[in-house]
N, C-alpha and C positions, 0 to 999 in steps of 0.2 A: 582217322588218319590225320596226323599233325604235319604241318609244313612250316617252313620259315621263309619269309620273303623280306627282301630289302627294297623298300620303296625309295630307291635312290633317285635323285633327280638326274636323269641323263643330261647330256649336253643340251641345254635349252637356251637358244639365242633369240634375240629380238631384232628383227630387221630394222634397218635405219629408216626406210621410208614409212610414212604414216598413212598414205592413201591405201584403201582396201584393194587387194589384188583382185583382178577380174574374176578369178575362180574361187575366191573366199566366200563361204556361206554368208547369208545376210546377217547383219548384226541385229541386236534387239531394237535399236533405234530405227534401223531401216525397215524392220517389220512393221513397227507402229506407224512410221511415215507412209508406208505403202497403204495400210488400212485407212489412214487419214485421207489420202488422195482419192481413194475409191469412195469413201463416204461423201466427199465433196461433190460427187457427181449426182447425188440423190437429195431429196428433201430431208430436212433435219431429223425428223422422227422415224426415219427408215430403220428397220431392225435387220441387221445382217447376220448371217451364219457363214463365217469364213471357213473354207475347207483347206486351203493351202495358201501360204505366202512364202515363197521360196525363191532362190536365185534363178533368174533367167540367164542362162549361160550365153556369153557372147557368141556371135557367129564365128565359125571356124576361120573364115577368111580374115577376120580381124585378129583372132587370138593367136594364130600361128606366128605371124610376124612379131607380136608382143613377146611370146615365149622365147623366140630365137634371139631377139634383142636382149632379153633378160639374161639368157645364158652367156651371151657375149659380153655382158657388162656394159651394154649401151643403153642410151635413153629409150625407153619403150614408148610406143605410141599411146595416146590417151584413148581409153575405152569407157563409155558410159556404163554406170552401174544400173542394172535393171532387175525388177522383181516380177515373177509370175504369180498372179493372184487368181484363185477361183473361189466363188462364193454363191450362196443363195440369198435371196430376200427371204428372211426367216418365215416359216410356216406357209411357204408357197413352193411351187415347182419351178420358179424362175431362177435358172442356173446360169451363171455368167463366168467368163474368164477374161482376164485383162493382162496387159504388160504395162508396168509402171516404170517410167524412166526416172530413177532416183536422182541422177545427176542434174537433170533439168526440171525436176519437180512437176512432171506432167504424166498423164495417163496416155500412153502411146497407142495402145489398141484396146478395144473394149467391145465385147459381143455377147449377146444372149445365145446360149446353145439350144439346139433343137430337141425334138422328141427322142426318147430312148437314149439320152445322154445323161448319165447320173454320176454324181461325185463319189469319192471314197468315203469311208466312215470317219468320224472324229470321236474323241473320247466322250465329250458331253452328249453327243447323239446316242452313243451306245448305252449310257446310263438312262437316258430318257426312254429309249426303246424297252429296256428291261423293266423300268418302272411302269410303263404303260401296260405291258403284258401282265405283270404280277398284280396290278391294282384293278384290272378289268373285272367287272362283276361276273361276266359269263365264264371267264377263266377260273375265277375263284369258286364258282359253282361246280365247274368240272372237277377241280381239285378236291372239293368236299366229297365227291363220290368215291374217292380213293380211301376214305376213312383212315387217314394217316394219324399217327399218335400225336397227342397234344405236344406242342412245341416244335414239331417238325419244321425244318427250314427248306424252302423251295428256292432253287437257283435257276436262272434263265441264261442260256448261251445264245446270244444273237448271231445269226448267220446271214450274210449277204444272200439275197433271195435267189440269185441265179437267173437263168432264162430258160423258158420252154415255148415261148410264143403264145401262151394261153393267158390272156388277161394280165399281162405283166408289164404294161407300159408305165404304170405309176411306180414310184420308188417305194419299195416295201422291204421289210425284214421278216425272215422266218426264225422263230425262236424254238429251241428245244429245251425242255424242262427236266431238271434233275432234283434229287433230294440229298441233303447231307445225311450222314449216318443218324437215323432218328434216335438212337440210344445215346448219342453224344452231339446234339444239334447245335450247341454253342461253339463247337470247335470249328473255327472259320476255315481252317486248312483241310477240312475233311474232303476226301476224294468223292465228290458227288457223281463222278462218271461211273461209279459202281452202282448207282441207283437211278437209272434213267426212267422217265415217265412217258406215257404214250400220248401226252397232250402237247400240241404244238401250235401256239398262237402265231398269227401273221399280223404285223403292225405296219400301218402307213406312216409316213414321216412328215406330213404337213400338219396334221393335228395330233399326231401320236395317239392313234386309236387302234384298237384291235378290230380288224375287218373280217377276220375268219378264224376259226379254230379247227385245225386239222387233227384228226385222231390217227395215230400212227398204226400201220399194220404191224402185227407182232407174230404172225405165223409164217407159213410157207408161200402164201399168195398175197394179193393186194387187198384182201378183205379186211375190214376193221370191225372191232367189237365195241359194244357199249362200255363206257368206263365203269369198272367194278372195283371193289376193295383191293388195295395193293398188298401183295405178299411181301413182308419185310425180309430182306436177305442180309446175310452177315456183311459187315463192312470190309473194305479192301484198301487199307491206307498205305501211303507211300512215305510218309514223313518218318524221321528217324525214331521219334519217341514211341512208335508202335512196333518197332523191330527189335529182335534180339541181336544186337550188334556184335560183330566179330571182335575178338579181343587179342588176336595174334598179329595184327598189322602194325609194323614198326614205322617210325617217322621216316619220311623221305624229304629232305630239305633241299630246296633249290636256292643256292646261294651264289651271288656274284660279288665277291668282296670288293672289287674295284668299280662296281657299278656296271651299267650297260654300255654297249659299244656303239649305240646309235646316237645320232644328234637330231634334235628337233628345233626348227627355227619358226618362231611365231612372227607373223606380220599382221599388224592391225589387231582387231579384236577376235577374229575367227579364222585367220589364215594359219595353216600348219604345213611345213615342209619337212620331210624325213630324209635323212642321209644315213646310209649304212652299207659298209663293205662294197663300195663303188656304185651302189644303187642310190638313186634320188627320185622322189616323187612328191606330189602335193596331195594332201588328204582333204576331201570335202565330205559333207554330210547333208542330206536333205530328207524331207518328210517321206518321200516315196521309196527311194532306193536305199536309204541309209547311207553307208559309207561308199564314197566314190574316190577312185584314184585317178589323178591327172598327171600328164607330162612325165611318164615313167621312163627313166634313162638308166643305162648301165655304163659307168666310166665315161659319162658325157655323151654316149651314143644314144640316139633316139630309138625307143622301142614301141611305146604305146601312148597314144594321145589321151585315151580315156578307157577306164575299166570299171565295170559295175555290174552287179546282178540286175538284169532287166525285168524279169518277171518269174513267177512260179505259178503253176496250175496244179490243183489237187482235186481231180475228179473222182467221185465215189462210184462204186459198182452196183449198188442196190437200185434196180430199175423201177421200183414202185414209188408212186407219188406219196409224200413230197420229196423223198430222198433222191429222185431222179434229177432234181435241180441242184443237188449238193456238189458244187464245183467252185472252190475258192480260188481267187487270185490274190495271194497274200500281200503283194506289193501294191497292185492297182486298187484292190478293195479296201485295204487297211493301211499299209505303209510300213516298210522296214524301219524307217526313222521314227515314226510315231510309236511303234511297238518295241523300241529298243530298251534293253535292260540297263539299269544302273549297276555296272559291274563291280564285283566285290574282290578286294585283295585277299589272296589265299584260297579263294573258291573258284572264280572264273578264270583267273590269270595267276600264274606263279612266276617267281623270280623278281628281277628288277623291272618294275612296271612303270610305264608312263600312260596316264589316262588322257583321253581327249574328250572334252565336253562339247555340247552343241546348243544351239538356240533354235527352236521351231516356233510355230504359231499355234494359237488355240482358236476356238470357234468365234471368239470375240475380237479377233485381230490383234491380240496382245502377244508379246513375246513369252515363250514358255521354255525356261531353261531345262536342258536334258543333261544331267550329270553323268560323267564316266560312261559314255555310250560306245567308246572305242578304247581298247587297250592295245598298247604296243609293247612287245617284249621279245626276247630272244629265247630260243630253245635248242637243245642238243638233239639232233635227229640221227644219231648213229654215225657210222663211218661214212665219210665223204668219198674218199678213195684210198686204196691201199695196194701195195705190191710188196711181197716178200721175195727177195732174191734167194732162192733155195741153195744157191752155191755158197753164199756167204752167211746166210741166216739173218741178214739185215732186213728189217721191215720199214718201209716208208709208208706212213699212215697219217691221215688228217681226219679230224672230226668234221661232220657236216653241221655247221651252225646255221640256224634259220632265223629270219626275222618274221614275226607274226603280227599282223594287223587285224584285230578280231572284234567282231560285234555279235551280240546275241539278241534275238528277238523272241518274244512270246506272243503268239497269235491264238488267244483263247486257250485251247488245250495243248497246242504244240509249241515246241521250242526249236529254233534253228540257230546253230552256232556257226557263224560264217567268218571265214578268214582268208585273207591274201597272205601267202607264205612265199618268202624270197629266200633263195640260198646263194652260196658263194660261187656256184658254177653257172650262174646266169639264168636259172630256172625261176619261173613264176607259177605258183599253184594257187588255184581257188578251191577251198575245201568247205564242204557243208557237212555238219553233223546234225542229224535229225534225232530229236528226243522229245520228251514230254509225255502226254497222256493221249491215248487213243480217243477219238470221237466215237461215243457209244450210243446205242439205241436199245430199247427193250425187245426181248424175244421170249416167246412162250417156252416154258420148261419142256425139255425133251425134243425140241425142234432143232433141226440142222438145215442150213441153207448153203448153196454153193457160192454165194457172194459175200460171205463173212465168216468169222470165227467166234464161237462162244468163248469168252474170256473170264467169265464169272457167272454164277447162277443168275439167269434172267437177263444177261448182258451180252449183246452182240456188237462186235467191232467189224464194220463193213470193210471189204477190200477197197483199196484206193491207190492212186498213183501220185507220186511227187515228181513233177517234171519242171526242171529249172532251165532258165535261159540266161547265159552269161554274155553280155554285150562286150565285144572286144573291138575297139577302134585302133587299128595298128598304125604304127609309123616306123617300120623297120628301116632304120637309116634314111628316113624320109617318108613322105606321105603318099608317094606313088608306089603302091604295092600290088601284088597279084596273089591269088589263091591257086595252089596246085595240089595234086595228090599223087603220091607214089603207090604203086602196087607191085607185088612180087609174084613172079610166075615161073613155073618149071620150064627149063629148056627142052625142046623136043630132042629125042635121040637123033644123033647124027655122027658123022665122022669126027666132029669136034667134041661131041658129048656121047661117046660110045657106051658109057656106063650108066647114063641117065641120072647123073647126080647134080648136074648144073642147074642153076636158077639165076634169074636176072630181075632187075627192077625197071619199071617203066613210069615215066612222069607224064601227067596230063594237066594241061592248063585249063582252068575254069574261065570261060570267056564272058559269060552273061550271068546276071543276078539270078539266083535259083536256090532251091533247097536240095541238099545232098545228104547222103547217108554213108556211114562207115561200113565197109565190107571186111569183116575180120578174116574171112577165108582167103582174101587176096592181100591181107595186111595193108589195107588202104590207109594211108597216113596223110593227113592234110598239113600243108605248110604254107605259111605266109612269106612270100619272097619279095625282095627288091632286086629286080633283074638288072638294074643299072649299076649296082654295087657288087663287085665280085670278090670272092675270097682270094687273098694273095697267094695261097699255096696251091689250091686246086682249080681256081678259076670259076667255081660254081657261085650262083647267086647267094648272097647272105639271106638267111631265113630263120624263122622260128616254127617249129612243128607243134601240132596240137595233139595231146594225148587225153582222150576222154573215154570214160568207161562205157561199156555197152548198156543200153537200157531199152525197155520195150516202149514203143511209141504209143501215142494216145489210142486207147482201145475203143472209145466211143466212135461210132461210124461217121463217115464223112458228111452225112446229112444232119448229124446231131448238132445241137447248139454248143455242146462241149467242144466239139471239133472246130466248129466255125469260129468260136470265141478264142480258143487257145491256138492262135495262128502259128505258133512256133513248134507245137508239140508233135508234128508229123515227120520231122527230119532231124538228123543229127546236127547238121550245120545249115544255116542260111547265110548267104553272102549277098550283100546289097551295095549299091553305090551310095556314098555318103550324102545325106541331106540333113541340114540343120533341123533339129526337132524330132527326128526319128529315133527316139531313145527306147521306146517301150514295145517289147515284142508282141504283146497282145493289144496294142493300141493305148492311147492316152487315158481313156475312161473304160474300165472293165466292169464296173458294177452294172449288172443286168444288160451287158453289152450284146450286140448282135453279130460281131465280127466284121471283117472288111476294112479294118483300120490299122492292121498290124503288119508284121514282117512278111507273112505269106503274100499279102497284097503288094507290098513294096517289091518283093522279088519278082512278082508277075509282070513288072514293067520291062523285064529282060534288058536292063541297062548293061552297058559295057562295064565290066569290073576288072579288066586286064590293064595293069600298069596305070592305075588311077587311085583315087582316094576311096577305099572300100571299107566296109564294116562287116564284122562277123557276129552272128548270134549262135553260140555253141550250146547245144542242149545236152542235159544229163539228168539222171533221175533214179528213182526207186519205184519198184513195183511192190507195194506193201500188202502182202497177204499176212494179216496179223497172226501172231502165235500167242499162246497163253503167257509166254515169257515176256511179252511186250506190255503186260499189265501187272500191277497198277501204274507203273511208269516204265517207259521204254528205254532199254539200253541204247546208246548212241549207234546209229547207222551212219557210216562215213563214206562219202563219195568225193572224188577229186577230179579236177580238170587241170592239166599241166601244160605249160608252154615252154619249150626247151630250144636252145639255140642249135641251129644246123648250119654248119659252114659260116657261122657268124664271127667266130674267133679263129686265131691261127694255132691254137692249142687249147688244152683243158684250161678254162679260165680260173679254176680253183687250184692250179698248180702252185700258186704263191701263198696259199694258206699255210701258216706255220704248222710244223708237225706236232702230232699229239705226243705229249710226254707227261711223266708223273708230276713234275714240278708245276706244270701249267694246269693240268686237268685233275690232279689228285686221283689218278687211276692207273692201272697197269698198262704199260705200253705194248708189250709183246711177250711171247714165250721164247726164251732163249733155247728151248729144246728143239725148235723147228729149224734144224740145220742138217740137211741131207747130204750124203756123199754125192759127189759129182765128178764128171770128167771134163777136161778142158783141152783144147788144141792151141799150142803156142808156136808162133813163127819165130825161128832163130835168125842169126845174122846172115846165114847162107840162104835164107828163104825157105828152109825146110820146116815141115810141120811135125811137131812132136806131141804126143798125147801123154797126159798124166792124170792121176786120180788125186782128188782132194777129200780128206776126211774131216 
């Protein structure tokens, strides 16, 4: 498929002030300065393994006055720039975190963390773990038993070890081994997931040594077999050169001849503000969450203080060791920022594109440029609203233009395409598209199991869940909000409802922090309200409602480590009272975590959340029972969470969007044939009503 894109430069302005905005990501020089200040705390020859050097966001009590002054065009108060740093003394288990005050050139807080607190991965560490596994003599001896063809290439997929409470205090990795197509071993893009091996080394991260080799069960039970010669299966490639490609697909060109309708303002080296169709917001990017939106407003009215994906949990269904530990937290264990793709024009984003790049840190405390990690573009999303007056045949119709702020991450085998989508009717949608390749394991020929699907000869794809948590820090016309839910019920039969057709809605206020669930039988709809601001037409509180798709909650039982660690995965929504630093639904450190530091624990405080500064964690997800059509690469599964205005405006906010017409859109506006006969009643000068027919 061919496409044409215009990489036009949208309105890009440079702010007048030169000081970094308090919400701007750290610059390259701030990253290196932070590392330097940490090094100064230690003897000169100390070897550091930096895990993260990222912006330490200002306290909300400081930042809200700053933002309000900024929007009023007033002098904003001064706020110190700070960095959050976590690091190891290399080749030890000594894990530290610190807050560096960059404005004052001091280390403000510094602490060594206790047992069972482990950092996320970093790129260098992943390479060292793979190398340690593949160079280990015992692992090589086990591979030799497979009697693989000469030149066969073995690939190692490192997995965060997970937790089961059994000898898992030390920080370790579990690796799953695969083989490229042995008939084409030099092809680096070969789909190695079509050739899984039953050898699984475990590597510790202080000396990077293999401490154990697990042999994977491949039958219907937990028993394992001695390693025997491997039966070569045919390849199952996904790249285009191995396919008989379709020849009947015509070009679809996405062209905006006058460029994009959005404006991006840069301030300093890393600050970016986006304005589009009455919307404005600031875009941030960090190692863990990837893209973050701040200070989201519509027509200068405050809506959201902060929006970001907080965490995702992917627990697997195979109960047999070592698969029972397979439960990734892709943000906490790896990082959406660290795993972000360099987006490509014409492939990942179409139309008039503006790319945002970022700077993260590497294990040596150096700045690491990340090119094109976010793309901003517009898209047509069909009809926004329409009505045809059948009496006259006139159609009033507007297109639904959307602004997309998108990032794509690759976490080993899986891809997630994540986007904030804004429309002209005041809606904000968070969309996730899951694609990539299934994580596979070997299975004996002729065997079927109820916890997975055979997707290729000798290849099992285990069932698993994808459970996401979107953190929403609302500011609906101010920061004192409440969470309510509406439910619809049938009216009982009575003299007032003699035919049994009536129904009504009932509103319930959530008073205390808690976990809540959607009840689709009652049409339970959650809304974020500001009870102090009323709609001028109907007097109801201004609000935004939450529309989230149904999903099956965490299936691992409540006593399992999966359940204890994924604190968000047992309810549709958690509501908590705002506290600085409570950003991550599964806790700050998820690698081999034990639970007790995430949103379930915060909600258990039972704080008052009525008419105060509250935070929502909205869960959504996929129950992935693999099908053979998901292999060798999975078609996108799409899930969305939307937030829509309820009594926030005095009419449809998209009423002022220009009508769709041929000159503007180069498309057919309407069918002139839709003009039905109709009858009208007209009042004459004497006040009498006459009827007439119109053809």
